[in-house]
N, C-alpha and C positions, 0 to 999 in steps of 0.2 A: 455730962450726956449730951446736955441739950447743944453745947457748942459743936461736939463731934457730928451731930446728926445736920448741923447748919452748913458745917464745911463740905460734908458728903453732898448734901443737897445743892452747894453751889458748885461743887466739882462737876456733879451730874449735869446741870444747867450748863455749865462752861462747856463741855463735851459736845452737848447736843447743838449748841451754839456754834462751836466750830465747824462740826460736822455739816451745817447746812450754809457752807459759803455761798454767797451769790455768784452768778454767772459772770458777772461782769468784772469781779477780781480776776478770775480766770482768764479772761479774754484781756484783762491789762497786762496779764503776766506773759501771754503770748505776743502781745503787741509788742512789748519791750523788748522781746527777744530778737523779732523781727528787725527792730529799729537797730539793734546791736550788731546784728550781721551785717546789715547795708552799710553800717559806719566802717564796720572792718573792710569791706568790699571797696569802700570809695577810698580809704587809706591805701590799701594795695594797689589801686589802680594809679596812682601816681608815679609817673615815669621815674627812673633813676637817670641824673644829669648824665649828660655826655662827656667824654674826654675834654672837647672844646669848651664845655660850660665850665668844667671844672679849672682848665687852664686859665679861662677868661676870669673867675672869680678869685684865682689866686693873685694874678696880674694887678687887681683892683684891691687887693689888699683884704680881700673879705675870709671871712672864718667859715668852716663847716660845723653847723650845730646838727648835734643827735638830738633830735626833739623826744625820744624815748628815755634817755638817760641824763637830759640836761646838761650836757658837757659840748664844748665846743673844742674844736681841734684847729690850730693855725696852719700846721703841716703833718705831714707823717703819713703812714699807712691808713689811716682811717678817714683823711680827707675827702669826701665825697663818696665813701663805699659804704657808710652806713645804711640800712633798711630804711630808716625813717629818719630824715634830714633835710636842711636847707641851707643855704648860704646867707650870709648877712654881715653887717659890719661888727665889728668887737664890741664898738659901743652898743649897739643894738641888743648883741647877745648878752651882755652884762646888765643891762637895763631889763631884760627880759626875764632876768634871773638865773641864766646859765653860768657855769662856772668852767675854767679854762682845765683843759687836758692834762694829766700828769704826764710831761716827757719821760721816757725812760731814759734812765742814768747810766752811763757805759760803766761797767765793773773795773776797778783798777788791775791792772794786769798783776799778778803776784811775782814778786822777786825770787828767783832761785837762790837757794844759799849754796853759796862755794865754799869749799874747804881751802885753806889756805895751805900749800905745802910747805913744811917746816924742815 
């Protein structure tokens, strides 16, 4: 019985303690939210590369790194087209921990079965 009373007393004390949260904690949460929104705005403000910049990077042998998926593209339809990315050398990409994108493999053409005339 004494243990039950002690547990209930602790629970009541904890509930009162949590209800009286200091104002600084609430302010910190608001500040964090504002900071996060500012970071998102800053990322979105980066302009997409132009066709000329993409062509120059390809000519230099650079790869396109998708910074959100940690994958780099040597060529193909995603080269320079992802929302978050940049170009760098393949060695820099590997050193930074990026992995090469898997290139699509062409499916073999199914041979038609022909019936031999007897």
